[in-house]
TIRO-2110 file (N, C-alpha, C; in Angstrom, 1 decimal):
// TIRO-2110
-9.7, -30.3, 4.8, N, 1, A
-8.9, -29.1, 5.3, CA, 1, A
-9.2, -28.0, 4.4, C, 1, A
-9.6, -26.9, 5.0, N, 2, A
-10.1, -25.7, 4.1, CA, 2, A
-8.9, -24.9, 3.5, C, 2, A
-7.7, -25.1, 4.1, N, 3, A
-6.6, -24.2, 3.6, CA, 3, A
-5.7, -25.0, 2.6, C, 3, A
-5.2, -24.3, 1.6, N, 4, A
-4.3, -24.9, 0.6, CA, 4, A
-2.9, -24.9, 1.1, C, 4, A
-2.5, -24.1, 2.1, N, 5, A
-1.2, -24.1, 2.7, CA, 5, A
-1.3, -23.5, 4.1, C, 5, A
-0.3, -23.9, 4.9, N, 6, A
-0.2, -23.3, 6.3, CA, 6, A
1.2, -22.8, 6.5, C, 6, A
1.2, -21.5, 6.9, N, 7, A
2.5, -20.9, 7.2, CA, 7, A
2.6, -20.6, 8.7, C, 7, A
3.9, -20.6, 9.1, N, 8, A
4.1, -20.4, 10.6, CA, 8, A
5.2, -19.3, 10.8, C, 8, A
5.0, -18.6, 11.9, N, 9, A
6.1, -17.9, 12.4, CA, 9, A
7.0, -19.0, 13.1, C, 9, A
8.2, -18.6, 13.5, N, 10, A
9.0, -19.6, 14.1, CA, 10, A
9.2, -19.5, 15.6, C, 10, A
9.8, -18.4, 16.1, N, 11, A
10.1, -18.3, 17.5, CA, 11, A
8.8, -18.2, 18.3, C, 11, A
8.6, -19.1, 19.3, N, 12, A
7.5, -19.2, 20.2, CA, 12, A
6.2, -19.6, 19.4, C, 12, A
6.3, -20.0, 18.2, N, 13, A
5.2, -20.7, 17.5, CA, 13, A
5.6, -22.1, 17.2, C, 13, A
6.7, -22.4, 16.5, N, 14, A
7.2, -23.7, 16.3, CA, 14, A
8.3, -24.1, 17.3, C, 14, A
9.2, -23.1, 17.6, N, 15, A
10.4, -23.4, 18.4, CA, 15, A
10.6, -22.4, 19.5, C, 15, A
11.4, -22.9, 20.4, N, 16, A
11.8, -22.0, 21.6, CA, 16, A
13.3, -21.8, 21.6, C, 16, A
13.7, -20.6, 21.2, N, 17, A
15.1, -20.2, 21.2, CA, 17, A
15.5, -19.3, 22.3, C, 17, A
14.8, -19.4, 23.5, N, 18, A
15.0, -18.5, 24.6, CA, 18, A
16.5, -18.4, 25.0, C, 18, A
17.1, -19.6, 25.2, N, 19, A
18.4, -19.7, 25.8, CA, 19, A
19.4, -18.9, 24.9, C, 19, A
19.4, -19.1, 23.6, N, 20, A
20.3, -18.4, 22.8, CA, 20, A
20.0, -16.9, 22.6, C, 20, A
18.7, -16.6, 22.6, N, 21, A
18.3, -15.2, 22.4, CA, 21, A
18.7, -14.4, 23.6, C, 21, A
18.4, -14.9, 24.8, N, 22, A
18.7, -14.1, 26.0, CA, 22, A
20.2, -14.0, 26.2, C, 22, A
20.9, -15.0, 25.9, N, 23, A
22.4, -15.0, 26.0, CA, 23, A
22.9, -13.9, 25.0, C, 23, A
22.4, -13.8, 23.8, N, 24, A
22.8, -12.8, 22.9, CA, 24, A
22.5, -11.4, 23.3, C, 24, A
21.4, -11.2, 23.9, N, 25, A
21.0, -9.9, 24.4, CA, 25, A
21.9, -9.5, 25.5, C, 25, A
22.1, -10.4, 26.5, N, 26, A
22.9, -10.0, 27.7, CA, 26, A
24.4, -9.8, 27.3, C, 26, A
24.9, -10.6, 26.4, N, 27, A
26.3, -10.4, 25.9, CA, 27, A
26.4, -9.0, 25.2, C, 27, A
25.5, -8.7, 24.3, N, 28, A
25.6, -7.5, 23.5, CA, 28, A
25.4, -6.3, 24.5, C, 28, A
24.5, -6.3, 25.4, N, 29, A
24.3, -5.2, 26.3, CA, 29, A
25.5, -5.0, 27.2, C, 29, A
26.1, -6.1, 27.6, N, 30, A
27.3, -6.0, 28.4, CA, 30, A
28.5, -5.3, 27.6, C, 30, A
28.6, -5.8, 26.4, N, 31, A
29.7, -5.2, 25.6, CA, 31, A
29.5, -3.8, 25.3, C, 31, A
28.3, -3.3, 25.3, N, 32, A
27.9, -1.9, 25.0, CA, 32, A
27.9, -1.1, 26.3, C, 32, A
28.2, -1.7, 27.4, N, 33, A
28.2, -1.0, 28.7, CA, 33, A
26.8, -0.6, 29.2, C, 33, A
25.8, -1.4, 28.8, N, 34, A
24.5, -1.2, 29.3, CA, 34, A
24.1, -2.3, 30.3, C, 34, A
23.1, -1.9, 31.2, N, 35, A
22.6, -2.9, 32.2, CA, 35, A
22.0, -4.1, 31.4, C, 35, A
22.3, -5.3, 31.9, N, 36, A
21.8, -6.5, 31.2, CA, 36, A
20.3, -6.6, 31.4, C, 36, A
19.6, -6.8, 30.3, N, 37, A
18.1, -7.0, 30.5, CA, 37, A
17.7, -8.3, 31.1, C, 37, A
16.7, -8.3, 31.9, N, 38, A
16.2, -9.5, 32.5, CA, 38, A
15.6, -10.5, 31.4, C, 38, A
15.7, -11.8, 31.8, N, 39, A
15.2, -12.8, 30.8, CA, 39, A
13.8, -12.6, 30.4, C, 39, A
12.9, -12.3, 31.3, N, 40, A
11.5, -12.1, 31.0, CA, 40, A
11.2, -10.9, 30.1, C, 40, A
12.1, -9.8, 30.4, N, 41, A
11.9, -8.6, 29.5, CA, 41, A
12.3, -8.9, 28.1, C, 41, A
13.4, -9.7, 27.9, N, 42, A
13.8, -10.1, 26.5, CA, 42, A
12.7, -11.0, 25.9, C, 42, A
12.1, -11.9, 26.7, N, 43, A
11.1, -12.8, 26.1, CA, 43, A
9.9, -12.1, 25.6, C, 43, A
9.6, -11.0, 26.2, N, 44, A
8.4, -10.2, 25.8, CA, 44, A
8.6, -9.5, 24.5, C, 44, A
9.8, -9.3, 24.1, N, 45, A
10.1, -8.6, 22.8, CA, 45, A
10.3, -9.6, 21.6, C, 45, A
10.4, -10.9, 21.9, N, 46, A
10.6, -11.8, 20.8, CA, 46, A
9.5, -11.8, 19.8, C, 46, A
9.9, -11.6, 18.5, N, 47, A
8.9, -11.5, 17.5, CA, 47, A
9.0, -10.1, 16.8, C, 47, A
9.6, -9.1, 17.5, N, 48, A
9.9, -7.8, 16.9, CA, 48, A
11.2, -7.9, 16.1, C, 48, A
11.4, -7.0, 15.2, N, 49, A
12.8, -7.0, 14.5, CA, 49, A
13.8, -6.7, 15.6, C, 49, A
15.0, -7.3, 15.4, N, 50, A
16.1, -7.3, 16.4, CA, 50, A
16.4, -5.9, 16.9, C, 50, A
16.6, -5.0, 15.9, N, 51, A
17.0, -3.6, 16.3, CA, 51, A
15.9, -3.0, 17.1, C, 51, A
14.6, -3.3, 16.8, N, 52, A
13.5, -2.7, 17.6, CA, 52, A
13.5, -3.2, 19.0, C, 52, A
13.9, -4.5, 19.1, N, 53, A
14.0, -5.1, 20.5, CA, 53, A
15.0, -4.3, 21.3, C, 53, A
16.2, -4.1, 20.6, N, 54, A
17.2, -3.3, 21.3, CA, 54, A
16.7, -2.0, 21.8, C, 54, A
16.1, -1.2, 20.9, N, 55, A
15.6, 0.1, 21.2, CA, 55, A
14.5, 0.0, 22.3, C, 55, A
13.6, -0.9, 22.2, N, 56, A
12.6, -1.1, 23.2, CA, 56, A
13.2, -1.3, 24.6, C, 56, A
14.2, -2.1, 24.7, N, 57, A
14.8, -2.5, 26.0, CA, 57, A
15.8, -1.5, 26.5, C, 57, A
16.4, -0.8, 25.6, N, 58, A
17.5, 0.2, 26.0, CA, 58, A
17.0, 1.6, 26.0, C, 58, A
16.0, 1.9, 25.2, N, 59, A
15.5, 3.3, 25.0, CA, 59, A
16.4, 4.1, 24.0, C, 59, A
17.4, 3.4, 23.4, N, 60, A
18.3, 4.0, 22.5, CA, 60, A
17.9, 3.8, 21.0, C, 60, A
17.6, 4.9, 20.3, N, 61, A
17.2, 4.8, 18.9, CA, 61, A
18.3, 5.0, 17.9, C, 61, A
19.5, 5.2, 18.4, N, 62, A
20.7, 5.6, 17.5, CA, 62, A
20.9, 4.5, 16.5, C, 62, A
20.9, 4.8, 15.2, N, 63, A
21.1, 3.7, 14.2, CA, 63, A
22.4, 3.0, 14.3, C, 63, A
23.5, 3.7, 14.6, N, 64, A
24.8, 3.0, 14.7, CA, 64, A
24.8, 2.1, 15.9, C, 64, A
24.2, 2.4, 17.0, N, 65, A
24.1, 1.5, 18.1, CA, 65, A
23.2, 0.3, 17.9, C, 65, A
22.1, 0.6, 17.1, N, 66, A
21.3, -0.5, 16.7, CA, 66, A
22.0, -1.5, 15.9, C, 66, A
22.8, -1.0, 14.9, N, 67, A
23.6, -1.9, 14.1, CA, 67, A
24.7, -2.6, 14.9, C, 67, A
25.3, -1.9, 15.8, N, 68, A
26.3, -2.6, 16.6, CA, 68, A
25.7, -3.7, 17.5, C, 68, A
24.5, -3.4, 18.0, N, 69, A
23.9, -4.4, 18.8, CA, 69, A
23.6, -5.7, 18.0, C, 69, A
23.1, -5.5, 16.8, N, 70, A
22.9, -6.7, 16.0, CA, 70, A
24.1, -7.5, 15.8, C, 70, A
25.2, -6.8, 15.5, N, 71, A
26.5, -7.6, 15.2, CA, 71, A
26.9, -8.3, 16.5, C, 71, A
26.8, -7.7, 17.6, N, 72, A
27.3, -8.3, 18.9, CA, 72, A
26.3, -9.4, 19.3, C, 72, A
25.0, -9.2, 19.1, N, 73, A
24.0, -10.2, 19.4, CA, 73, A
24.3, -11.5, 18.6, C, 73, A
24.5, -11.3, 17.3, N, 74, A
24.8, -12.4, 16.3, CA, 74, A
26.0, -13.2, 16.7, C, 74, A
27.0, -12.4, 17.1, N, 75, A
28.3, -13.0, 17.5, CA, 75, A
28.1, -14.1, 18.6, C, 75, A
27.2, -13.8, 19.5, N, 76, A
27.0, -14.7, 20.7, CA, 76, A
25.9, -15.7, 20.4, C, 76, A
24.7, -15.2, 19.9, N, 77, A
23.6, -16.0, 19.8, CA, 77, A
23.7, -17.0, 18.5, C, 77, A
24.3, -16.5, 17.5, N, 78, A
24.3, -17.2, 16.2, CA, 78, A
24.8, -18.7, 16.4, C, 78, A
26.0, -18.8, 17.0, N, 79, A
26.5, -20.2, 17.2, CA, 79, A
25.7, -21.1, 18.1, C, 79, A
24.9, -20.4, 19.0, N, 80, A
24.1, -21.2, 20.0, CA, 80, A
22.8, -21.7, 19.4, C, 80, A
22.3, -21.1, 18.3, N, 81, A
20.9, -21.3, 17.9, CA, 81, A
20.7, -22.8, 17.5, C, 81, A
21.5, -23.3, 16.7, N, 82, A
21.3, -24.7, 16.2, CA, 82, A
21.4, -25.7, 17.3, C, 82, A
22.3, -25.5, 18.3, N, 83, A
22.4, -26.4, 19.4, CA, 83, A
21.3, -26.3, 20.5, C, 83, A
20.8, -25.1, 20.7, N, 84, A
19.9, -24.9, 21.9, CA, 84, A
18.4, -24.8, 21.6, C, 84, A
18.1, -24.4, 20.3, N, 85, A
16.7, -24.2, 20.0, CA, 85, A
16.0, -25.6, 20.1, C, 85, A
14.8, -25.6, 20.7, N, 86, A
14.0, -26.8, 20.8, CA, 86, A
12.7, -26.6, 20.1, C, 86, A
12.2, -27.6, 19.4, N, 87, A
10.9, -27.5, 18.8, CA, 87, A
9.8, -27.8, 19.9, C, 87, A
8.7, -27.1, 19.8, N, 88, A
7.7, -27.3, 20.8, CA, 88, A
7.0, -28.6, 20.6, C, 88, A
6.5, -29.2, 21.7, N, 89, A
5.8, -30.5, 21.6, CA, 89, A
4.7, -30.4, 20.5, C, 89, A
4.6, -31.4, 19.7, N, 90, A
3.6, -31.4, 18.7, CA, 90, A
4.0, -30.9, 17.4, C, 90, A
5.1, -30.2, 17.3, N, 91, A
5.6, -29.5, 16.1, CA, 91, A
5.8, -30.5, 15.0, C, 91, A
6.6, -31.5, 15.3, N, 92, A
7.0, -32.6, 14.3, CA, 92, A
5.8, -33.3, 13.8, C, 92, A
4.9, -33.6, 14.8, N, 93, A
3.6, -34.4, 14.4, CA, 93, A
2.7, -33.5, 13.5, C, 93, A
2.6, -32.2, 13.8, N, 94, A
1.8, -31.3, 13.0, CA, 94, A
2.4, -31.2, 11.6, C, 94, A
3.7, -31.0, 11.5, N, 95, A
4.3, -30.8, 10.2, CA, 95, A
4.2, -32.1, 9.4, C, 95, A
4.4, -33.2, 10.0, N, 96, A
4.3, -34.5, 9.3, CA, 96, A
2.9, -34.8, 8.8, C, 96, A
1.9, -34.4, 9.6, N, 97, A
0.5, -34.5, 9.2, CA, 97, A
0.2, -33.7, 8.0, C, 97, A
0.6, -32.4, 8.0, N, 98, A
0.4, -31.6, 6.8, CA, 98, A
1.1, -32.2, 5.6, C, 98, A
2.3, -32.7, 5.8, N, 99, A
3.0, -33.3, 4.6, CA, 99, A
2.3, -34.5, 4.1, C, 99, A
1.8, -35.4, 5.0, N, 100, A
1.0, -36.5, 4.5, CA, 100, A
-0.3, -36.1, 3.8, C, 100, A
-0.9, -35.0, 4.2, N, 101, A
-2.1, -34.6, 3.6, CA, 101, A
-1.9, -33.8, 2.3, C, 101, A
-0.6, -33.6, 2.0, N, 102, A
-0.3, -32.9, 0.8, CA, 102, A
-0.5, -31.4, 0.9, C, 102, A
-0.5, -30.9, 2.1, N, 103, A
-0.7, -29.4, 2.3, CA, 103, A
0.6, -28.8, 2.6, C, 103, A
1.1, -27.9, 1.7, N, 104, A
2.4, -27.3, 1.9, CA, 104, A
2.5, -26.5, 3.2, C, 104, A
3.6, -26.5, 3.9, N, 105, A
3.9, -25.8, 5.1, CA, 105, A
5.1, -24.8, 4.8, C, 105, A
5.0, -23.6, 5.4, N, 106, A
6.1, -22.7, 5.2, CA, 106, A
6.4, -21.9, 6.5, C, 106, A
7.6, -21.3, 6.6, N, 107, A
7.9, -20.5, 7.7, CA, 107, A
8.1, -19.1, 7.2, C, 107, A
7.5, -18.1, 7.9, N, 108, A
7.8, -16.7, 7.6, CA, 108, A
8.1, -16.0, 8.9, C, 108, A
9.4, -15.7, 9.1, N, 109, A
9.9, -15.3, 10.4, CA, 109, A
10.8, -14.1, 10.3, C, 109, A
11.1, -13.4, 11.4, N, 110, A
12.1, -12.3, 11.4, CA, 110, A
13.5, -12.9, 11.6, C, 110, A
13.6, -14.2, 12.0, N, 111, A
14.9, -14.8, 12.1, CA, 111, A
15.5, -15.0, 10.8, C, 111, A
16.9, -14.9, 10.7, N, 112, A
17.6, -15.1, 9.4, CA, 112, A
17.2, -16.4, 8.7, C, 112, A
17.1, -16.4, 7.4, N, 113, A
16.8, -17.6, 6.7, CA, 113, A
17.8, -18.7, 6.8, C, 113, A
19.1, -18.4, 6.8, N, 114, A
20.1, -19.4, 6.9, CA, 114, A
20.1, -20.0, 8.3, C, 114, A
19.8, -19.2, 9.3, N, 115, A
19.7, -19.7, 10.7, CA, 115, A
18.5, -20.7, 10.8, C, 115, A
17.3, -20.3, 10.2, N, 116, A
16.1, -21.1, 10.3, CA, 116, A
16.4, -22.4, 9.6, C, 116, A
17.0, -22.4, 8.4, N, 117, A
17.2, -23.7, 7.7, CA, 117, A
18.2, -24.6, 8.5, C, 117, A
19.2, -24.0, 9.1, N, 118, A
20.1, -24.8, 9.9, CA, 118, A
19.4, -25.5, 11.1, C, 118, A
18.6, -24.7, 11.8, N, 119, A
17.8, -25.2, 12.9, CA, 119, A
16.9, -26.3, 12.5, C, 119, A
16.1, -26.1, 11.4, N, 120, A
15.2, -27.1, 10.9, CA, 120, A
15.9, -28.3, 10.4, C, 120, A
17.0, -28.2, 9.7, N, 121, A
17.8, -29.3, 9.3, CA, 121, A
18.3, -30.2, 10.4, C, 121, A
18.8, -29.5, 11.5, N, 122, A
19.3, -30.2, 12.6, CA, 122, A
18.2, -31.0, 13.4, C, 122, A
17.0, -30.5, 13.3, N, 123, A
15.8, -31.1, 13.9, CA, 123, A
15.2, -32.2, 13.0, C, 123, A
15.7, -32.3, 11.8, N, 124, A
15.1, -33.3, 10.9, CA, 124, A
13.8, -33.0, 10.3, C, 124, A
13.4, -31.7, 10.2, N, 125, A
12.1, -31.3, 9.7, CA, 125, A
12.2, -30.4, 8.5, C, 125, A
13.4, -30.0, 8.1, N, 126, A
13.5, -29.1, 7.0, CA, 126, A
12.8, -29.6, 5.7, C, 126, A
12.8, -30.9, 5.5, N, 127, A
12.2, -31.5, 4.3, CA, 127, A
10.7, -31.4, 4.3, C, 127, A
10.1, -31.1, 5.4, N, 128, A
8.7, -31.0, 5.5, CA, 128, A
8.2, -29.6, 5.2, C, 128, A
9.1, -28.7, 4.8, N, 129, A
8.7, -27.3, 4.5, CA, 129, A
8.8, -27.1, 3.0, C, 129, A
7.8, -26.4, 2.4, N, 130, A
7.8, -26.0, 1.0, CA, 130, A
8.6, -24.7, 0.9, C, 130, A
8.7, -23.9, 1.9, N, 131, A
9.4, -22.7, 1.8, CA, 131, A
9.8, -22.2, 3.2, C, 131, A
10.9, -21.5, 3.3, N, 132, A
11.4, -20.8, 4.5, CA, 132, A
11.8, -19.4, 4.1, C, 132, A
11.1, -18.4, 4.8, N, 133, A
11.4, -17.0, 4.5, CA, 133, A
11.9, -16.4, 5.8, C, 133, A
13.1, -15.9, 5.7, N, 134, A
13.7, -15.2, 6.9, CA, 134, A
13.6, -13.7, 6.8, C, 134, A
13.9, -13.0, 7.9, N, 135, A
13.8, -11.6, 7.9, CA, 135, A
14.9, -10.9, 7.0, C, 135, A
15.9, -11.6, 6.7, N, 136, A
16.9, -11.0, 5.8, CA, 136, A
16.5, -11.1, 4.4, C, 136, A
15.4, -11.7, 4.1, N, 137, A
15.0, -11.9, 2.7, CA, 137, A
13.9, -10.9, 2.3, C, 137, A
13.6, -9.9, 3.2, N, 138, A
12.5, -8.9, 3.0, CA, 138, A
13.1, -7.6, 3.2, C, 138, A
12.5, -6.6, 2.6, N, 139, A
12.9, -5.2, 2.9, CA, 139, A
12.1, -4.5, 4.0, C, 139, A
11.0, -5.1, 4.3, N, 140, A
10.1, -4.6, 5.3, CA, 140, A
9.7, -5.7, 6.3, C, 140, A
10.0, -5.6, 7.6, N, 141, A
9.7, -6.7, 8.5, CA, 141, A
8.2, -6.7, 8.9, C, 141, A
7.8, -7.8, 9.4, N, 142, A
6.4, -7.9, 10.0, CA, 142, A
6.2, -6.8, 11.0, C, 142, A
5.1, -6.2, 11.1, N, 143, A
3.8, -6.6, 10.5, CA, 143, A
3.5, -6.3, 9.1, C, 143, A
4.5, -5.7, 8.4, N, 144, A
4.3, -5.6, 6.9, CA, 144, A
4.2, -7.0, 6.3, C, 144, A
3.3, -7.2, 5.4, N, 145, A
3.0, -8.6, 4.9, CA, 145, A
3.9, -9.0, 3.7, C, 145, A
5.0, -8.2, 3.5, N, 146, A
5.8, -8.5, 2.3, CA, 146, A
6.3, -10.0, 2.3, C, 146, A
6.9, -10.5, 3.4, N, 147, A
7.4, -11.8, 3.4, CA, 147, A
6.3, -12.9, 3.2, C, 147, A
5.2, -12.7, 3.9, N, 148, A
4.1, -13.6, 3.8, CA, 148, A
3.5, -13.6, 2.4, C, 148, A
3.3, -12.5, 1.8, N, 149, A
2.7, -12.4, 0.5, CA, 149, A
3.7, -13.1, -0.6, C, 149, A
5.0, -12.8, -0.4, N, 150, A
5.9, -13.5, -1.3, CA, 150, A
5.9, -15.0, -1.2, C, 150, A
5.8, -15.5, 0.0, N, 151, A
5.8, -16.9, 0.2, CA, 151, A
4.5, -17.5, -0.4, C, 151, A
3.4, -16.9, -0.2, N, 152, A
2.1, -17.3, -0.8, CA, 152, A
2.2, -17.4, -2.3, C, 152, A
2.7, -16.3, -2.9, N, 153, A
2.7, -16.2, -4.3, CA, 153, A
3.7, -17.2, -4.9, C, 153, A
4.8, -17.5, -4.2, N, 154, A
5.7, -18.5, -4.7, CA, 154, A
5.1, -19.9, -4.8, C, 154, A
4.0, -20.2, -4.1, N, 155, A
3.3, -21.4, -4.2, CA, 155, A
2.2, -21.4, -5.2, C, 155, A
2.0, -20.2, -5.8, N, 156, A
0.9, -20.1, -6.8, CA, 156, A
-0.5, -20.0, -6.2, C, 156, A
-0.5, -19.5, -4.9, N, 157, A
-1.8, -19.4, -4.2, CA, 157, A
-2.2, -18.0, -3.9, C, 157, A
-3.4, -17.8, -3.5, N, 158, A
-3.9, -16.5, -3.1, CA, 158, A
-4.0, -16.4, -1.6, C, 158, A
-3.9, -15.2, -1.0, N, 159, A
-3.9, -15.1, 0.5, CA, 159, A
-5.1, -15.7, 1.1, C, 159, A
-6.2, -15.6, 0.5, N, 160, A
-7.4, -16.2, 1.2, CA, 160, A
-7.4, -17.7, 1.2, C, 160, A
-6.5, -18.3, 0.5, N, 161, A
-6.4, -19.8, 0.5, CA, 161, A
-5.5, -20.3, 1.6, C, 161, A
-4.8, -19.5, 2.4, N, 162, A
-3.8, -20.0, 3.3, CA, 162, A
-4.1, -19.5, 4.8, C, 162, A
-3.5, -20.2, 5.7, N, 163, A
-3.5, -19.9, 7.1, CA, 163, A
-2.1, -19.5, 7.6, C, 163, A
-2.0, -18.4, 8.4, N, 164, A
-0.8, -18.1, 9.0, CA, 164, A
-0.9, -18.2, 10.5, C, 164, A
0.0, -18.9, 11.1, N, 165, A
0.0, -19.2, 12.5, CA, 165, A
1.1, -18.5, 13.2, C, 165, A
0.8, -17.8, 14.3, N, 166, A
1.9, -17.0, 15.0, CA, 166, A
1.5, -16.8, 16.4, C, 166, A
2.5, -16.3, 17.2, N, 167, A
2.3, -16.2, 18.6, CA, 167, A
2.2, -14.7, 19.1, C, 167, A
2.2, -13.8, 18.2, N, 168, A
2.2, -12.4, 18.6, CA, 168, A
1.1, -11.6, 17.8, C, 168, A
0.8, -10.4, 18.3, N, 169, A
-0.1, -9.5, 17.6, CA, 169, A
0.5, -9.0, 16.3, C, 169, A
1.8, -9.0, 16.3, N, 170, A
2.5, -8.6, 15.1, CA, 170, A
2.2, -9.6, 14.0, C, 170, A
2.2, -10.9, 14.3, N, 171, A
1.8, -11.9, 13.3, CA, 171, A
0.4, -11.8, 12.9, C, 171, A
-0.5, -11.5, 13.8, N, 172, A
-1.9, -11.3, 13.5, CA, 172, A
-2.1, -10.1, 12.5, C, 172, A
-1.4, -9.0, 12.8, N, 173, A
-1.5, -7.9, 11.9, CA, 173, A
-1.0, -8.2, 10.5, C, 173, A
0.1, -8.9, 10.4, N, 174, A
0.7, -9.3, 9.2, CA, 174, A
-0.3, -10.1, 8.4, C, 174, A
-0.9, -11.1, 9.0, N, 175, A
-1.9, -11.9, 8.3, CA, 175, A
-3.1, -11.1, 7.8, C, 175, A
-3.6, -10.2, 8.6, N, 176, A
-4.7, -9.4, 8.2, CA, 176, A
-4.3, -8.5, 7.0, C, 176, A
-3.1, -7.9, 7.1, N, 177, A
-2.7, -7.0, 6.0, CA, 177, A
-2.4, -7.8, 4.7, C, 177, A
-2.1, -9.1, 4.8, N, 178, A
-1.9, -9.9, 3.7, CA, 178, A
-3.2, -10.4, 3.1, C, 178, A
-4.2, -10.5, 3.9, N, 179, A
-5.5, -11.0, 3.5, CA, 179, A
-5.6, -12.5, 3.7, C, 179, A
-4.7, -13.0, 4.6, N, 180, A
-4.8, -14.4, 5.0, CA, 180, A
-5.5, -14.7, 6.3, C, 180, A
-6.0, -15.9, 6.5, N, 181, A
-6.5, -16.2, 7.8, CA, 181, A
-5.4, -16.4, 8.8, C, 181, A
-5.8, -16.1, 10.1, N, 182, A
-4.8, -16.2, 11.1, CA, 182, A
-5.2, -17.1, 12.3, C, 182, A
-4.2, -17.9, 12.8, N, 183, A
-4.4, -18.7, 14.0, CA, 183, A
-3.4, -18.3, 15.0, C, 183, A
-3.9, -17.9, 16.2, N, 184, A
-3.0, -17.5, 17.3, CA, 184, A
-2.6, -18.8, 18.0, C, 184, A
-1.3, -18.9, 18.3, N, 185, A
-0.7, -20.1, 19.0, CA, 185, A
-0.1, -19.5, 20.3, C, 185, A
-0.6, -20.1, 21.4, N, 186, A
-0.3, -19.6, 22.7, CA, 186, A
1.0, -20.2, 23.3, C, 186, A
2.0, -20.3, 22.5, N, 187, A
3.3, -20.9, 23.0, CA, 187, A
4.2, -19.8, 23.6, C, 187, A
3.9, -18.5, 23.4, N, 188, A
4.8, -17.4, 23.7, CA, 188, A
4.3, -16.6, 24.9, C, 188, A
4.5, -15.3, 24.9, N, 189, A
4.1, -14.4, 26.0, CA, 189, A
2.8, -13.7, 25.7, C, 189, A
2.2, -13.9, 24.6, N, 190, A
0.9, -13.2, 24.3, CA, 190, A
-0.2, -14.1, 24.6, C, 190, A
-1.1, -13.7, 25.4, N, 191, A
-2.2, -14.5, 25.8, CA, 191, A
-3.5, -14.4, 25.0, C, 191, A
-4.4, -15.2, 25.2, N, 192, A
-5.7, -15.2, 24.5, CA, 192, A
-6.3, -13.8, 24.6, C, 192, A
-6.3, -13.2, 25.8, N, 193, A
-7.0, -11.9, 26.0, CA, 193, A
-6.3, -10.8, 25.2, C, 193, A
-4.9, -10.9, 25.0, N, 194, A
-4.2, -10.0, 24.2, CA, 194, A
-4.6, -10.0, 22.8, C, 194, A
-4.7, -11.2, 22.2, N, 195, A
-5.2, -11.3, 20.9, CA, 195, A
-6.6, -10.8, 20.7, C, 195, A
-7.5, -11.1, 21.6, N, 196, A
-8.8, -10.6, 21.5, CA, 196, A
-8.9, -9.1, 21.6, C, 196, A
-8.1, -8.5, 22.5, N, 197, A
-8.1, -7.1, 22.7, CA, 197, A
-7.5, -6.3, 21.5, C, 197, A
-6.6, -7.0, 20.8, N, 198, A
-6.0, -6.3, 19.6, CA, 198, A
-6.9, -6.1, 18.5, C, 198, A
-7.9, -6.9, 18.4, N, 199, A
-9.0, -6.7, 17.4, CA, 199, A
-8.7, -7.3, 16.0, C, 199, A
-7.6, -8.0, 15.8, N, 200, A
-7.3, -8.6, 14.6, CA, 200, A
-8.0, -9.9, 14.5, C, 200, A
-8.6, -10.2, 13.3, N, 201, A
-9.4, -11.5, 13.2, CA, 201, A
-8.6, -12.7, 13.5, C, 201, A
-9.1, -13.7, 14.2, N, 202, A
-8.5, -14.9, 14.5, CA, 202, A
-9.5, -16.0, 14.1, C, 202, A
-9.0, -16.9, 13.1, N, 203, A
-9.8, -18.0, 12.7, CA, 203, A
-9.9, -19.0, 13.9, C, 203, A
-8.8, -19.0, 14.7, N, 204, A
-8.7, -20.0, 15.8, CA, 204, A
-7.7, -19.5, 16.8, C, 204, A
-7.8, -19.8, 18.0, N, 205, A
-6.7, -19.6, 19.0, CA, 205, A
-6.4, -21.0, 19.6, C, 205, A
-5.2, -21.4, 19.3, N, 206, A
-4.7, -22.8, 19.7, CA, 206, A
-3.8, -22.7, 20.9, C, 206, A
-4.2, -23.4, 22.0, N, 207, A
-3.4, -23.4, 23.2, CA, 207, A
-2.0, -24.1, 23.0, C, 207, A
-1.9, -25.0, 22.0, N, 208, A
-0.7, -25.7, 21.7, CA, 208, A
-0.7, -26.3, 20.3, C, 208, A
0.3, -26.8, 19.8, N, 209, A
0.4, -27.3, 18.5, CA, 209, A
-0.4, -28.6, 18.3, C, 209, A
-0.5, -29.4, 19.3, N, 210, A
-1.3, -30.6, 19.2, CA, 210, A
-2.8, -30.3, 19.0, C, 210, A
-3.3, -29.3, 19.7, N, 211, A
-4.7, -28.8, 19.5, CA, 211, A
-4.8, -28.2, 18.1, C, 211, A
-3.8, -27.5, 17.6, N, 212, A
-3.9, -27.0, 16.3, CA, 212, A
-4.1, -28.1, 15.3, C, 212, A
-3.3, -29.1, 15.4, N, 213, A
-3.4, -30.2, 14.5, CA, 213, A
-4.8, -30.8, 14.5, C, 213, A
-5.4, -31.0, 15.7, N, 214, A
-6.8, -31.5, 15.8, CA, 214, A
-7.8, -30.6, 15.1, C, 214, A
-7.6, -29.3, 15.4, N, 215, A
-8.5, -28.3, 14.8, CA, 215, A
-8.5, -28.3, 13.3, C, 215, A
-7.2, -28.5, 12.7, N, 216, A
-7.1, -28.6, 11.3, CA, 216, A
-7.7, -29.9, 10.7, C, 216, A
-8.0, -30.8, 11.5, N, 217, A
-8.6, -32.1, 11.1, CA, 217, A
-7.7, -32.8, 10.2, C, 217, A
-6.4, -32.9, 10.5, N, 218, A
-5.4, -33.6, 9.7, CA, 218, A
-5.4, -35.1, 10.0, C, 218, A
END
C-alpha cells in the first residue's frame, strides 16, 4: 500500500446522516418562519459549513440569523445523529483492513468532533481511528486544508504520504491545497463527471467503499 495513512471525510463518505440533517434543517427553517427546504436540496449542500448551507438554501447572509440557524439545527439534529446515522456498506470492512495492515485511519470533517466520536463509538469503529478532527476544532473550514494538515502532522507524516477520501469537490480542493492525494467516493450527490469537471487531481474515483478497499490492495 503506497500510503502511510488514509483520512476520510464523514458525511456521504463513510456515513449517511441524511435523516437527522434534513430534520434539523426543516425544524430550524420552520422556527425561523422560512419555507422548509426539500430533502434533495438539503442533500446537495452536505459537506459545506453549516452556516453556508443555511445561506445557500435561504439566500440570507445575516450573521445573526446564521448563528440562530446553527443553534436551532443542533437542537433538533444533535440528539438524532447517534441513533440515525448509518455507516455505508463496506465502511467497517475497509477500516478493519486498514487497521490490520497497520495503516492509520483518520476523519477530517465539518461535523463536530464530539458528534463524530459519539457516532463512531456507537457503531463500534472508533477504536479503528488514529484521529478524529471535527469542524469545531479548526478556525477555517474546508476547503481550507487546516484540519487535514493538522491531522497529518499529528501522525508525524508529510502530506504527500497520505490519501484523503471524500465525496465532494470541497474535499478534493482541500486535499490539493494540503498537498495530499485524493480519492473521490461516489456515495453522495457529486458524480464522477463533477469531479472530473472540477479539475482537481484524483488518484482514484471509487464507486463505493468496497471497491476502494480493493483498489488500496488491503
